[in-house]
C-alpha positions in Angstrom: -8.4 16.2 16.2 -7.1 15.5 12.7 -5.6 12.3 14.0 -9.2 11.1 14.7 -10.4 11.7 11.1 -11.4 8.0 11.1 -12.2 5.6 13.9 -12.3 1.9 14.4 -16.1 2.0 14.2 -16.0 4.0 11.0 -13.7 1.3 9.5 -16.1 -1.4 10.6 -19.0 0.3 9.0 -17.0 0.8 5.8 -16.1 -2.9 5.8 -19.8 -3.9 5.8 -20.3 -1.7 2.8 -17.4 -2.9 0.7 -17.3 -6.5 1.7 -19.5 -7.8 -1.2 -16.9 -6.3 -3.6 -13.6 -7.3 -2.1 -11.7 -10.4 -1.0 -10.9 -11.4 2.6 -7.3 -12.0 1.8 -5.5 -14.8 3.6 -2.7 -14.7 6.1 0.1 -17.3 6.4 2.7 -17.9 9.0 6.3 -18.1 7.7 9.7 -18.9 9.1 11.9 -15.9 8.2 15.0 -18.0 8.1 13.6 -19.8 5.0 13.5 -16.5 3.3 16.9 -15.5 4.6 18.5 -18.6 3.1 17.5 -17.7 -0.4 17.8 -13.9 -0.2 21.5 -13.5 0.6 20.5 -11.0 3.3 22.0 -11.1 6.8 19.4 -9.5 9.1 17.7 -12.8 10.3 19.6 -15.2 12.4 18.7 -18.8 13.1 18.6 -22.2 11.5 16.0 -23.1 9.0 12.9 -24.3 10.7 13.9 -22.6 14.0 14.2 -19.0 13.0 11.8 -16.1 13.9 8.3 -16.2 12.5 6.1 -13.6 10.9 2.5 -13.5 9.7 2.0 -12.3 6.1 -1.2 -10.5 5.1 -1.5 -11.4 1.4 -3.0 -8.3 -0.2 -1.5 -9.1 -3.5 -4.4 -11.6 -3.8 -6.9 -8.7 -3.5 -9.2 -7.7 -6.3 -7.3 -5.7 -8.9 -4.0 -7.0 -7.5 -3.5 -4.8 -4.5 -5.0 -3.4 -1.3 -6.0 -0.3 -3.3 -9.3 -2.0 -4.3 -10.5 -1.4 -0.7 -10.2 2.4 -0.9 -11.5 2.5 -4.5 -14.7 0.7 -3.6 -15.1 2.8 -0.4 -15.1 6.0 -2.5 -17.5 4.6 -5.1 -19.9 3.2 -2.5 -19.8 5.9 0.2 -20.0 9.0 -2.1 -22.4 10.2 -4.8 -20.8 9.5 -8.1 -21.8 12.1 -10.8 -22.7 11.2 -14.4 -19.3 12.3 -15.5 -17.9 9.4 -13.5 -14.6 9.2 -11.6 -11.0 10.4 -12.1 -7.8 9.3 -10.4 -4.1 10.0 -10.5 -1.9 7.0 -9.8 1.5 5.5 -9.9 -0.3 2.4 -11.1 -2.0 0.3 -8.4 -4.6 2.9 -7.4 -5.4 3.4 -11.1 -5.9 -0.3 -11.6 -8.1 -0.4 -8.5 -10.3 2.6 -9.5 -10.6 1.3 -13.0 -11.7 -2.1 -11.6 -14.2 -0.6 -9.2 -15.6 1.7 -11.8 -16.0 -1.3 -14.2 -17.8 -3.3 -11.5 -20.1 -0.4 -10.7 -20.7 0.6 -14.3 -19.4 4.2 -14.2 -16.9 6.0 -16.4 -13.4 6.3 -15.2 -10.4 8.4 -16.4 -7.0 7.5 -15.0 -3.9 9.6 -15.2 -0.5 7.9 -14.7 3.1 9.0 -15.1 5.6 7.5 -17.4 7.3 5.7 -14.5 4.2 3.4 -14.1 4.9 -0.2 -14.7 3.7 -1.5 -18.1 1.8 -4.3 -16.5 -0.3 -1.7 -14.5 -0.8 0.5 -17.6 -2.0 -2.5 -19.6 -4.4 -3.6 -16.8 -6.0 -0.2 -16.6 -6.6 -0.2 -20.3 -8.0 -3.7 -20.2 -10.6 -2.6 -17.6 -12.0 -0.1 -20.0 -10.8 3.1 -18.3 -9.8 6.2 -20.3 -6.0 6.2 -19.7 -3.7 9.2 -20.0 0.0 8.8 -19.5 1.5 12.2 -18.6 4.6 13.5 -16.8 7.5 11.7 -15.2 6.1 11.3 -11.6 2.9 10.9 -9.6 2.7 14.6 -8.9 2.5 15.3 -12.6 -0.4 12.9 -13.1 -2.1 14.4 -10.0 -1.9 17.9 -11.5 -3.4 16.7 -14.7 -6.2 14.8 -12.9 -7.1 17.9 -10.9 -7.4 19.9 -14.0 -9.7 17.3 -15.5 -11.9 17.4 -12.4 -12.3 21.1 -12.7 -13.2 20.9 -16.4 -15.4 17.8 -16.4 -17.2 17.6 -13.0 -16.0 14.1 -12.5 -15.4 12.9 -8.9 -11.8 12.7 -7.8 -10.8 9.5 -6.0 -7.5 10.4 -4.3 -4.9 7.6 -4.0 -4.2 8.2 -0.3 -5.4 11.6 1.0 -9.1 11.1 1.1 -11.2 10.1 4.1 -13.0 7.3 2.2 -9.7 6.0 0.9 -8.3 5.8 4.4 -11.5 4.0 5.6 -11.1 1.4 2.9 -7.4 0.8 3.5 -8.1 0.5 7.3 -10.1 -2.7 6.6 -6.8 -4.5 6.1 -6.2 -4.1 9.8 -9.7 -5.2 10.7 -9.2 -8.5 8.8 -5.7 -9.0 10.1 -6.8 -8.5 13.7 -9.3 -11.3 13.3 -7.0 -13.6 11.4 -3.7 -13.3 13.3 -4.9 -13.1 16.9 -2.7 -11.1 19.3 -0.1 -9.1 17.4 2.7 -6.9 18.7 3.8 -5.2 15.5 2.8 -4.8 11.9 5.2 -3.6 9.2 3.5 -1.5 6.5 4.8 -0.2 3.1 4.6 3.6 2.9 4.1 5.7 -0.2 1.5 8.5 0.2 0.6 6.9 3.5 -3.0 5.9 2.9 -2.4 2.2 3.9 -0.4 2.9 7.0 -2.8 5.7 8.1 -5.8 3.4 7.7 -4.1 0.5 9.5 -2.8 2.8 12.3 -6.3 4.3 12.8 -7.8 0.9 13.3 -5.2 -0.3 15.8 -5.0 3.1 17.4 -2.0 2.3 19.6 -3.0 -1.2 20.5 -0.5 -2.7 18.1 2.9 -1.2 17.2 2.8 0.1 13.6 6.1 0.5 11.7 6.3 2.1 8.3 8.8 0.8 5.7 10.0 3.0 2.9 12.6 2.8 0.1 15.6 5.0 1.0 15.2 6.5 -2.4 11.6 7.6 -1.7 11.4 8.5 2.0 8.1 10.4 2.0 7.1 9.8 5.7 10.6 10.0 7.0 11.0 13.4 5.4 7.6 14.5 6.8 8.6 13.5 10.3 11.9 15.3 10.0 10.2 18.5 8.8 7.2 18.4 11.1 4.8 18.1 8.2 4.3 16.8 4.6 7.4 17.9 2.6 8.7 17.1 -0.9 11.0 14.0 -0.8 13.1 12.3 -3.4 11.1 10.0 -5.7 13.5 7.4 -6.9 13.5 3.7 -6.3 12.8 0.3 -7.9 9.4 0.8 -6.1 8.9 4.3 -7.5 5.7 3.4 -9.4 4.0 2.6 -6.1 5.9 4.2 -3.2 7.1 7.6 -4.6 4.3 10.2 -4.6 6.8 12.9 -3.5 5.0 13.7 -0.2 2.6 12.1 2.3 -1.0 13.4 2.6 -2.2 16.2 4.8 -4.8 13.8 6.3 -2.3 11.0 6.6 0.4 12.8 8.5 -1.3 13.6 11.8 -2.6 10.0 12.0 0.9 8.7 11.6 2.2 11.1 14.2 -0.3 9.8 16.7 -0.2 6.1 15.9 2.9 5.1 13.9 5.8 4.3 16.2 8.7 4.4 13.7 9.7 4.5 10.0 12.6 2.4 8.7 14.3 2.6 5.3 15.5 -0.1 3.0 17.6 0.1 -0.1 16.8 -1.2 -3.6 19.2 -4.1 -3.3 17.4 -5.3 -0.2 13.9 -4.7 -1.8 14.8 -6.8 -4.8 16.4 -9.5 -2.7 13.2 -9.7 -0.6 11.0 -9.9 -3.7 13.1 -12.8 -5.0 13.1 -14.5 -1.6 9.3 -14.4 -1.4 9.1 -16.1 -4.8 11.8 -18.6 -4.4 11.0 -19.8 -0.9 7.2 -19.3 -0.8 6.1 -18.9 -4.4 4.5 -15.5 -3.4 4.5 -13.1 -6.3 5.0 -9.6 -5.0 6.0 -6.4 -6.7 9.0 -4.5 -5.3 6.8 -2.0 -3.3 5.0 -4.9 -1.7 8.3 -6.5 -0.6 9.7 -3.7 1.6 8.4 -5.1 4.9 10.2 -8.4 4.2 13.3 -6.4 3.2 13.3 -4.6 6.5 13.3 -7.9 8.3 15.9 -9.7 6.2 18.3 -6.8 6.0 17.9 -6.0 9.7 16.3 -2.5 9.3 13.7 -3.8 11.8 14.8 -6.4 14.3 12.0 -8.0 16.3 12.6 -8.8 19.9 12.6 -12.5 21.0 9.0 -13.7 20.9 7.7 -10.5 19.2 4.6 -11.3 17.1 5.1 -9.5 13.8 2.9 -9.2 10.8 3.9 -7.9 7.4 1.5 -6.5 4.8 2.3 -7.8 1.3 0.5 -5.0 -0.5 0.4 -5.9 -4.3 1.4 -7.9 -7.3 0.7 -5.9 -10.4 3.8 -6.8 -12.5 4.9 -9.2 -15.2 6.1 -12.7 -14.3 9.5 -12.0 -15.9 10.3 -9.8 -12.9 10.4 -12.9 -10.6 13.4 -14.3 -12.4 
């Protein structure tokens, strides 16, 4: 079955391979009412110190600034890299991760990003020594250019989300979380192309409730579920550089159908309020895309039951400090 493209054992094996190159990112327990007080949101009830709690998986502390490093290293270590090196299309974080992994492994990298990519991500890719090409307005444009380069150069394509090795790498987030947080009921996961949520869902395989969170301006998985398969969705949001690839992956979708219970949407105002709340209350620097899970809790898009043990993946922090206010 396509839903079984990767297994928990596959993810465990991948983790052993990539572990020397990545960080075991920490988790922290937070009182959501602390965030609620500084966000101006209304989804969380309770008095400070007595409100519902959540476990945050701090992937913004990962190498290269996001969880994407896991999938990048999985590709470079599990596949045979040709002399022509690697090529990737990215909204930003995947490009940074592939550039970082290629730099560490000493192989050439060519990265294509759209004009919507955040300047901080573009600068980081250049600083890591990759050959950077900025082209088109959206991820889909960069992907088309990258595919053309693969055909002409013989370089190895490292897909941002719809590649088995990418899914295996991203699934190691769940492996770590399971060992760090003990018994969990639910994990909230940001969704763009779906590589992170598909990897996490494959590891938990129904033993933990997996909920996707998307910007309402870039509802890729929501559209796919409504259409019965990957379909073009709008690609606008403050999180567009990370969560707006137009459609989820063909490998991703059946996994999410089997193991993702629901997908909720949050608006840009809630995303930015959550980003600011993470910084003001906890001094956690997270980009907008990484803040959508917190936004879902603070705005009430996802309402945990009393006593529900919830984890939230904070996925990345490739941005400039000025964004934190």
